[in-house]
N, C-alpha and C positions, 0 to 999 in steps of 0.2 A: 861599219854600216856602209854599204855602197849606195850612192845616190844616182838616180837617173839624171839625164840632162835637164837643167832648169828650163821651165817653160814660162812664157809670159801668160799670166792668168787671163788677160783679155782675149787670148786666142783659144781658150779652153772651150770645149763643148760640154756643158754641164747637163744635168738632168732636164729633159724637155717636159715642161708643164703644159698640158693641152687643155684649153678651155672648151666650153660647150659650143662656142662659135668659131674661134680661131685660136691659134697658138699665141698665148700671151697677148691678147688683143689690145690695141690702143684706140683711142677715140679718133674719129676722122680728123682728115686733116685740120758809207759811214759806218762803223762797227756797232753791233748790238750785243752788248754783254748780257749775261743771264739776268733777267729781271729788269733790264732797262726799259723805260717807257718809249714806245714807238707808235703812239696813237696815229700819227700822220701816215706812218708806213702801212698801217693795217686798214686804211679806209680808201685807198686809191683804186684807180680803174684796173690796175694790174694785180689785184688781189683776187685769188680764187675763193669763192664762197661755197662751202661744202656742207651738205647735210649728212649727219650720222643719226642712226636710230636709237642708240643707247649711249649713256655716259661712258667716259673713260673710267675703267675700274682701277687701273694702276699705271703709273709711269715708271715703274721699276722693271727694267727689262728681264731681270731674273725671277720676278714674282708675277708679272702680268700673264694672263691666260686667255684673253679674249681678243677677237679680231680688231675691234676699234682701238683698244690700247696698243696693239702691235702696230697698227697703221700709223698712229700718232708718234710713237716712239721712233719708228723708222723714218718719219719725216725729218727728224733732227739728229739721228744717229746712224752711222755707217758701221757695219761689221767688217770682218775680213773680206767677205765677198758681197756682191749685190746681184740682183737679177737684171738681165737685159730684157728687152721688150718681148723676147720669145720664152723667157723663163730660164735661160742658161745662167750658170754661175760665172760671173766675170769679176774683174778686179774692183776692189773698193779700197779698204785700208791695206790689204795685202797686195803688193805690186807683182809678186811672183811667188812661186813655191817650189820645193823639191819633194819628191816622194821616194821613199826607200824601195828597194827591189821587192821586199816582202809585203809592201803595201800597208805597213803598220806604223810608219813614222812620217809625219808631215813637218816640213820646216818652212814656215811662212816668212817672207821677207817684206817688212812693212815699208810703206812709202814714207819719205822723210819730210814731206810738205804737209802732212795731216796734223792739225792742231785742234785742241779743245777751245771752246769759246772764251775761256779765261786766259788764253795764250799759251797754255802748256802743250808740249808736243804729245801726240798720241803714241804710246809706247807699248811694247810687248807685255809689260807688267800690267797695263790696264786690262788686257785680255785675261791674264792669269788671275787677277783679282776678281773680275766679273765671273769667270767660270768657277772659281773657288766658292764664290757666294752662291752660285746655283747648286753646287754639290753639298754645301754645308747643311747638315741636318737641322741646325739651329734656325735656319731660314725657312725650312719646310717648303721649298719651292716645288710646286706641282709639276713643273717641267724639268725637274732634276733628272728624270728618266731619259731625257734627251741626251744627256752626257753618258749615262750608264748603258741602258738597254739599247738605245738607238745609235748614239755616237760611238759606243764601246771604247770610251776614253779610259786609259789605264787607271785602275784603283778607284774609279768613280763609284762603282757599286758598293765597295767596302766603305768609302767615305760617307755615302748617303746612309748606310746602315749603322754608322757610328763606330765602325771597327778600325778606321784609320783617320789620321788628321788630314785636314784639307790641303796641307802642304805636300801631301803625297800624290796629289792629283797629277796625272800624266801630261802636264802642260808647264813648259818652262820658258822663262825669258832668258834666252842665251845672251842677248845684249838688248839695248834699247829698241832695236829695229828687227830683231830676230826672235820668232816664236816657234818653239818645238812642241809638237803634239804627238804623244805616243798612244797607240791603240792596242786593244787586246787581240783584235782580228781585223782583217781588211774590211772596210765598209765602202761599198761601191758608190753610195750616194753621199759620202761625207762632205764633199765640197758644197752640195746644196744645203746642208745644215748650217753652213757658215753665214748665210744671210738671214737666219732665223734669230729673233731678238734675244732668246735665252743665251746666245753665244756673243752678244754684244759686249763691248768693253765698258768699264767704269773707271774713272780717274780715282785711284786709291786715296791720294792725299785730300782731294776735294770731298770725297765721301766721308772719310774719317774726321774731317773738320766740321761736319754738320751735327746738329743736335740729333740724338737718337730718335729714329722714327720719322724724321722730316724729309728724307730723301724722296724726290719725285712729287712733292706736294705743292710746288710753286715754281715759277721761272727761276727764282733765286736758288733753288735746291736741285737743279739739273744742269748739266753741261751739254753742249752740242759739239759734235765733230762732223755733222752732216750738212745737208743742203739748206736747212732752215734752223732758226733758233726759236725756242719757246718764248713767247712774248707776254701772254696773259693766260693764266690758268689757276683754277682752284678745284680741289677734289669735288666731284659730282656736279661741277658747273655745267650749265646748259649752253655756254658760249665761251670759246677760247680761241687764241690766235697764235700764229707763228709768223716770223719775218725772215726774209732771205739772210743767209749767213755770208757776209762779204769775205770772211776768211776761210771759207770752204775751199778745199784744194781744187775743186772743179766748179768754182763759182761762175766762171765765164759761161758755162753751159746751162746755168739755172736762169730761166727767163722770168719766172714769177717774182714779184716783190714779197709775196707772203700768202698765207692761208688763213681764212676765217672759218671756223667750224661752228655749226649750230646743231644742237641735239634736238631733234623733233621726232617724237614717237608717233604722232598722228600723221599718217600719210597724206590725208587731205589737206591738212595745214601746211605740210611740206610742199605739196604741189602748188598751193596758192602762193606761197612765198617765192617759188620758182617763177610762176606766171607774173608776179609783181616785180620781178627783177632782183629780188633780194638774195637769191641763190643761183649758182651757176651749174650745180649738179645735184640731183635728187634721185632717190629710188622710188619707183611706183610699184603698185601691185593691185590685183583685183580689177574692179571696173575702171580704174584710172588708166590702166594699160589699154583697155578697149577704146578709150577716148582719144588716145594719141597714136593709134595704129596708123602707120604710113607717114607720120611726122618725121622729117629728116633729123630732128634733134633726139629721137628715140634711139638708144644704143643698148642692145641686149647682149650681155656677156655672161659666160659661165662664172659663177662665184665659188664653185668647188664644195661649199658646205653641204653636208647631208643632214637633213632633218630626220629624226627618228624618235621612236617611243622607247624609253627605258623603263623597265619594270622591277620593282624592289622585291624580288623573291626571297631575299634574306630575312626581311622583317614582316612581310605580308604573306601569311600561309597560303592563301588562295593563289597568289602569284608565284609561289614556289612550285606550283603544278605546271608542268610543261604543256599539257593540253590546254590549260587556261590561257597561257601566253600565246600558244598557236591560234587559239580561237580569236583572241584580240588582233593578232597579226593579220588574219585572213578576213576579219570583219571590216577592215578599212577599205575604202574605194579611193585608191591613190590617183587614178586617172581623173576622177571627178574633182579631186582637190586641186590638181595642177591646172586642169582645164577650166573649172568653174569658179574657183576661189582665188588661187594665187595669180594665175594668168600672166606670168611674167617670163615664160620660157623655161621654167623649172621642169624637171623630168621626173616622172614617177619612177621610184627605185625599189627593186625587189631583191637586192643583194646587200650583204653587210659592208662590202667595199663598193662605193659608188662608181659610176662610169666616168670615163673621159678625163682621167688625170694620171693614171699609171699605165705605162706601156711595157710589155714583157719582152723577153729575149727575141721573140719572133716578130716584134714590132706591132703586136696587136694590143688593144685595150683589154686590161685584166677583166673588166666587167662588161664587155660588149654584149655578152649573152645574158640578158635580163630575165630569161625564162628557166635558167638552170635549177632554180629552187622552187619551181611552180607548185610542187606537191606540198610545200610547207609555207610558202609566202606568195599570195596572189590576192586579187580583188574578187573574192569568192565567198559570198554570204552562206552558200550551201555548205561549203567546206568548213567555214567557221562554225556553223551549227553542229557539224559532226564532231569537231574537236571539243566544242562546248558541252555536248552531251557526255562525252567521256570524262571531262573535267568535273561535271556535276556528280557523276557516279563515284569518281575517285574521292572527291571532297565531301560527299554526303550532304550536300546542300544545293539549293537551286536559286538563291538570291544572293547578290554580291554588290557591295558598294565600294567603289574606288575613287580616290581623289586624284585628279589630273592636274599637275602643277605646270604652269606656263608663265611666260614673261609678258610684260605689259606693252607689247607692240601691237599695232593694228592688225597686221597680217597674221601674227601668231594667234591672236584672239579669234580671228575669223576662222582659221584652220581648226583650232581647238573646238569651236562651236559645232563645226561640221563633223569632226571626229566623234564628238559626244553623240550626235544624232545617228551617225552610221553604226557605231558600236552598240548603242542601246537598242537600235532596231534589229540588228543582226543577232544579238544575244539577249533575248527576253529574260528579264530578271537581273540584268546588270544595270547598275546606276553609276554614271560617271559624273562626279561633281567637279567643277572647275575651280581652281585656286590660282588667282593672278597675282604675280609679284614683280617688282623691278628685277631686271636681269641679274644684277649683282647678288641679290638675296636668293633668287632662284638657283643660281650656280652654287652658292654656299650651301643651300639646303640639300641639293642632290649629292654634293661632295660629302656631306655629313650623314647621308642616308636618311635625311628627314623628308621623306616623300614616299608615295605609293606608286604612282605612274607619272612620268614626266615627259613633256614634249621638249626635246633639246636638240642640239646640233653639234656637229664636229666638222671642222675644216681641215684638209690635209696640210700637214706641216712640211712635208717633203713628198716627192713624187714616187712613192713606193707603197704597195698595199699595207706594209707594216705600220704605216701611220694610223691606220684603223685597227688592224688585227691585234696590235700590241696592247690596245686598251683593255682587252678582255682576259689578259693574263692575270692569274691569281694575285691579288693585292695591288694591282696597278691603281693609281689614284683616280683614274678615269673609269674604272670598272664599277659603275654606280650601283649595280645590283648585287655586288659582291659575289658574283658567279665564279665558280672554280671547277676546272676540269683538268686532271693530270695529263691526259692524252693531248689536249690542246696546248697546255704549257710546254710539253716536250717538243711538239712540232715547232712552236715559236722559237724555242731554244735552239733547235737544230738549224733554223733559218737565220739566227743571229750570231751564234757562237759555235755551232756544231757542224755536222757533216755536210750541210748544204751551202756553206758560205762561199765556196769557190765553184759551185756548180749551179749556174744561173737557171738552167732549165729544170733541174730537180727541185731547186728552191721554189720556183714558180708553182710547180705541181703541188708541193707540200703546202704552200699558202692557200691553194684551192681546197685542200683537205681541211685545213684549219677553218676556213670560212664556212665549209659545209657543217662543221660541228656547231658553230655559232647559230647558223640558220635552223638546223634541225632541232636545236634546243630553244629556239626563239629567245636568245639572250637579249636581243633587241628586235624591234619591229621597224625596219627601214620604211621611210615614207616618201621623201622626194629629195632630189639633188637640186640645189638652188641655182637659179640664174638671177641676175640683177637686170631689171628693166630701168635703165638710167635715162633721165632726161638731161642732156648736156647742151648748154648754150652753143650756138653755131660758131661763136668766136673763140671757143675753147678747143684745143687739140692736144694730142700726145699725152693724155693721162694713160698710164699703163695699167691694165687689168690682168690679174693672175688668179687661177683657181687654187694655187698652192702658196702657203706661208703668208705672203703679203698681198692682199687682194687689190689694193690700189696704191700706186706709186706716182708721186707728183713732181719729182725733181726735173723731169723733162717736159712738163706741161707748159703750154703756151696759151696766153689769153690775149687775143688781138683786138 
């Protein structure tokens, strides 16, 4: 194997993640062992008080699936790479790397001053163990496809399918500070995957020393190698905290003493807490945004998430009808929802891949043209009625009742109420009943197919259209409607392991073809791409916001 000249990771230009406002926007200008009590440290003036809308679902990096969990895990864990303020992949635990001439073997050289919060060094085997856990079918990781379909790590697909042992995974600890990763094919965005939590390390000896099923359930059952250390936490808790990690290799640049999180689902309550001085950063929506327009503490950034409607055509006969799905798609008035309900800078979206996060070979946004599917996806009640008439004729009935599943956040409930009104008005005879659940239960239900229609969202894990388009491959765990199309599957295969992997322009064109199939068959009904209207105290700066992978990063934040 011939290796190219070793490069310092800090000088690399990784995948550029573009937000709705600016590239990777930032806001305007004694040791703590796991489980140690640090009450004094978490109540000082240099503690950042943060609002989140939902509970942490999991602190297991290989099992977590939601943005809140990813944010908190990343607060106290570093992967091989991290994002800089513009979204580029730069050095974290990996100090440098070599890449083979064929683009299929990465050799990462780990920094020697990185330690876990129990004093153990961070080693290459920690990454081997973490990645093997993600691929192990016994763990049923929903993000295991990041290793196989997306990362194309050697033998990952066979391991996930139960055909090979986890020890065959193409990741090897050459020595304590050298990690070799073998791929099936070159992956242009591979380095940007390395800051995603599924690829985070886990200390093998620590994990194996815990009681079964207890990892990630308390400060005592996690280790930190990152900027902060988990200080207080219980599953489903509404308040938890982290403190600065004095043994972090880059501790000198971490200015905060810690983070206090509060889970507040009611946006009005959150705003009141902010006004009372109990919170330093909150998200607003709806009429609250109107109240603070022009306030210098209002900071609107692209959050990357696309909200959409998924329809269970596998189990609900009426939703197996493409014309019914197209009727619902066109019955929604997205412009009204973003302008009159959400009001936070979110953008009405009419494509399966949302705008402003993936840039093509020619430097343009993959989804800049939001009119290209206007014949099948638009705010058009008349067009919805045409599709509806066809559906009624094909189904032989003229009344339909569907249940719309949603989670218990204020904004989501407001959006769902308007969707119900819009769809029922545009499609006489359709009744849409709302079912509200906590997010964790809602996610579990759609993953198990226990739903009819669901208002859900997906955030890009890396800056490529495949982070969305891969979801609708046959049998993908995020293909909630269990839709299947052999032509679509072949296009995606050609773009990941086949004829387009070294032809960027042909690959981009093929991805457009795949997206057209999704839209023509109304596999989903895109709704809007989320922006976050944050209120941030004027004495807080340098929180980094990204529309890809990790939406908020605090290690460089300052509270003055």
